[in-house]
C-alpha positions as CSV (number, residue, x, y, z in Angstrom):
1,M,3.4,-1.4,-23.4
2,K,3.4,2.1,-22.0
3,V,6.3,2.6,-19.5
4,A,6.9,5.6,-17.2
5,I,10.4,6.5,-16.0
6,V,10.3,8.6,-12.8
7,N,12.2,11.9,-13.2
8,Y,13.0,13.2,-9.8
9,G,16.3,14.7,-10.8
10,M,18.7,11.8,-10.0
11,G,18.7,9.2,-12.7
12,N,20.4,8.2,-15.9
13,L,17.1,8.5,-17.8
14,G,18.5,8.4,-21.3
15,S,20.1,5.0,-21.2
16,V,17.1,3.4,-19.4
17,R,14.7,4.9,-21.9
18,R,16.8,3.8,-24.9
19,A,17.1,0.2,-23.6
20,L,13.3,0.0,-23.1
21,E,12.5,1.5,-26.4
22,D,14.8,-1.0,-28.1
23,L,12.5,-3.6,-26.7
24,G,9.5,-2.0,-28.3
25,A,8.1,-0.3,-25.2
26,Q,6.3,3.1,-25.4
27,V,8.4,5.0,-23.0
28,F,7.9,8.5,-21.5
29,I,9.6,10.5,-18.8
30,A,7.2,11.3,-16.0
31,E,7.8,14.8,-14.8
32,H,4.9,14.8,-12.4
33,P,3.4,12.1,-10.2
34,A,0.0,12.2,-11.8
35,A,1.6,11.1,-15.1
36,L,2.4,7.7,-13.7
37,F,-1.3,6.7,-13.8
38,E,-1.0,6.8,-17.6
39,S,1.5,3.9,-17.6
40,R,1.3,0.1,-17.2
41,R,4.8,-0.2,-15.9
42,V,6.9,2.2,-13.8
43,V,10.7,2.4,-13.6
44,L,12.5,4.2,-10.7
45,P,16.1,4.8,-11.7
46,G,18.7,6.5,-9.6
47,V,22.3,7.5,-9.0
48,G,23.5,9.2,-5.9
49,S,22.7,9.2,-2.2
50,F,19.7,7.6,-0.5
51,A,19.0,10.7,1.6
52,E,19.0,13.1,-1.3
53,G,17.0,10.7,-3.5
54,M,14.2,10.4,-0.9
55,A,14.2,14.1,-0.2
56,R,13.6,14.7,-3.9
57,L,10.9,12.1,-4.0
58,N,9.2,13.6,-1.0
59,D,9.5,17.2,-2.3
60,G,8.2,16.3,-5.7
61,G,5.1,14.5,-4.2
62,W,6.2,11.1,-5.7
63,V,6.1,9.0,-2.5
64,D,2.3,8.7,-2.0
65,T,1.7,8.2,-5.7
66,L,4.3,5.4,-6.0
67,R,2.8,3.6,-3.0
68,K,-0.7,4.0,-4.3
69,L,0.3,2.6,-7.7
70,V,2.0,-0.4,-6.3
71,L,-0.3,-1.2,-3.3
72,E,-3.7,-0.3,-4.7
73,E,-3.4,-0.2,-8.5
74,R,-1.0,-3.2,-8.7
75,R,1.3,-1.6,-11.3
76,P,4.6,-3.4,-11.6
77,L,7.5,-1.2,-10.4
78,L,11.2,-1.7,-11.1
79,G,13.8,0.1,-9.0
80,I,17.3,0.3,-10.5
81,C,20.5,0.9,-8.3
82,L,19.5,3.8,-6.0
83,G,16.0,3.2,-7.1
84,M,16.1,-0.3,-5.7
85,Q,17.6,1.0,-2.4
86,M,14.8,3.5,-2.0
87,L,12.3,0.7,-2.1
88,A,13.6,-0.2,1.4
89,T,12.1,0.8,4.8
90,R,15.1,2.9,5.7
91,G,18.6,4.0,4.5
92,E,21.5,4.7,6.9
93,E,23.4,7.1,4.7
94,H,24.0,10.6,6.1
95,G,22.4,9.9,9.4
96,G,19.5,7.9,8.1
97,S,16.2,8.6,6.4
98,D,12.9,6.7,5.6
99,G,12.5,4.9,2.3
100,L,9.4,4.0,0.3
101,G,8.8,1.0,2.5
102,L,7.8,-1.3,-0.3
103,I,10.6,-3.9,0.5
104,A,11.1,-4.4,4.3
105,G,14.7,-3.8,5.1
106,A,17.5,-1.3,5.5
107,V,20.3,0.0,3.2
108,R,23.8,0.0,4.7
109,R,27.3,0.8,3.6
110,L,29.1,-2.2,2.2
111,D,31.9,-2.3,4.8
112,T,29.3,-2.4,7.6
113,L,28.0,-5.6,6.0
114,G,31.5,-7.2,6.2
115,C,32.9,-6.2,2.8
116,T,36.7,-5.6,2.9
117,L,37.1,-4.9,-0.8
118,R,37.4,-1.5,-2.4
119,I,34.3,0.8,-2.1
120,P,32.5,1.7,-4.3
121,H,31.9,-1.6,-5.9
122,V,32.3,-0.8,-9.6
123,G,32.3,-3.3,-12.5
124,W,31.0,-6.6,-13.9
125,N,30.1,-9.4,-11.5
126,D,28.2,-12.7,-11.9
127,V,24.9,-12.8,-10.1
128,K,23.6,-15.9,-8.3
129,L,19.9,-16.5,-8.5
130,V,18.7,-17.7,-5.1
131,A,14.9,-17.8,-5.7
132,D,12.7,-18.4,-8.7
133,T,11.5,-15.1,-10.2
134,P,10.1,-14.1,-13.6
135,L,12.6,-11.2,-13.7
136,F,15.4,-13.7,-14.5
137,S,13.6,-16.0,-16.9
138,H,15.7,-17.1,-19.9
139,I,18.9,-15.6,-18.3
140,P,21.7,-18.1,-18.0
141,A,22.9,-18.9,-14.5
142,Q,25.9,-16.8,-13.2
143,S,25.3,-14.1,-15.8
144,D,27.4,-10.9,-15.4
145,F,25.7,-7.6,-14.6
146,Y,27.2,-4.1,-14.2
147,F,27.4,-2.6,-10.6
148,V,28.2,0.8,-9.3
149,H,27.4,1.2,-5.6
150,S,28.7,1.8,-2.1
151,F,25.6,0.8,-0.2
152,A,23.4,-2.3,-0.3
153,M,20.0,-3.5,1.0
154,Q,19.6,-5.9,3.9
155,A,16.1,-7.3,3.4
156,E,14.1,-8.3,6.5
157,R,12.4,-11.1,4.7
158,P,14.8,-13.6,3.1
159,E,12.1,-14.6,0.6
160,D,12.3,-11.0,-0.9
161,V,15.9,-11.7,-2.0
162,V,16.0,-13.2,-5.4
163,A,19.7,-12.8,-6.4
164,T,23.0,-12.1,-4.7
165,V,26.5,-11.0,-5.8
166,N,29.7,-11.9,-4.0
167,Y,31.8,-8.8,-3.4
168,G,33.9,-10.0,-0.5
169,V,30.6,-11.0,1.1
170,D,27.3,-12.0,-0.4
171,V,25.4,-8.8,-1.2
172,V,21.8,-8.5,-2.3
173,A,21.7,-8.0,-6.1
174,A,17.9,-8.2,-6.8
175,V,14.7,-8.2,-4.8
176,R,11.1,-8.9,-5.4
177,H,7.9,-8.5,-3.3
178,R,4.7,-9.2,-5.2
179,D,4.7,-6.6,-8.1
180,V,7.8,-4.7,-6.8
181,F,11.2,-5.5,-8.3
182,G,14.6,-4.1,-7.7
183,T,18.1,-4.6,-9.1
184,Q,21.2,-3.2,-7.5
185,F,23.0,-3.5,-10.8
186,H,22.2,-1.5,-14.0
187,P,20.3,-3.8,-16.4
188,E,20.4,-1.0,-19.1
189,K,24.2,-1.3,-19.1
190,S,24.4,-5.1,-18.7
191,S,24.4,-6.3,-22.3
192,K,22.3,-9.3,-23.3
193,A,21.5,-10.4,-19.8
194,G,20.3,-6.9,-18.8
195,R,18.2,-6.6,-22.0
196,Q,16.5,-9.9,-21.2
197,L,15.8,-8.8,-17.7
198,L,14.1,-5.6,-18.9
199,R,12.1,-7.7,-21.4
200,N,11.0,-10.0,-18.6
201,F,9.8,-6.9,-16.6
202,L,7.8,-5.7,-19.6
203,D,6.3,-9.2,-20.1
204,Y,5.5,-9.8,-16.4
205,T,1.9,-10.4,-15.5
206,P,0.9,-8.7,-12.2
207,C,0.0,-11.2,-9.5
């Protein structure tokens, strides 16, 4: 299984790559959008702000290619942390900016969603599965995953939300629309449950 990790300058590429290689995947870091067409799976990692992340994706010419891969080529895509947030229609950070538009919704700061706990949300929390999805196959209910974030997605379509986490309020922890998946947590840092989730992504059959 050949997997491309998008390198747009804002992601923990090393840990994601090692986690996938440990599962037997052939992983390469894509330095240019055209390289993505060589892969069967694409991972969009990310750490940082929505606005800067989208600016880098736009400046690097990644946006049109990612949309083409998903919408026309039907390549499975996994967004991790900021990578998941950028799947949304729009992010409100730093005045607001457009996202990839692959998952209908907006990304908002946790306190505007009703969270009264410390921001950023950092640490291990159990995730509640709210919809059947191949991404969570063979993962025990209420498994813990590792989070680091100050913003979260509000999906327009409830059916796109597959898992939530309670951090003062219920927050979207994972999404899925057709062949597009996203996790607010870091599966590559989430021990056995995270490893199984990445294995499920590799094993997923596009719909």
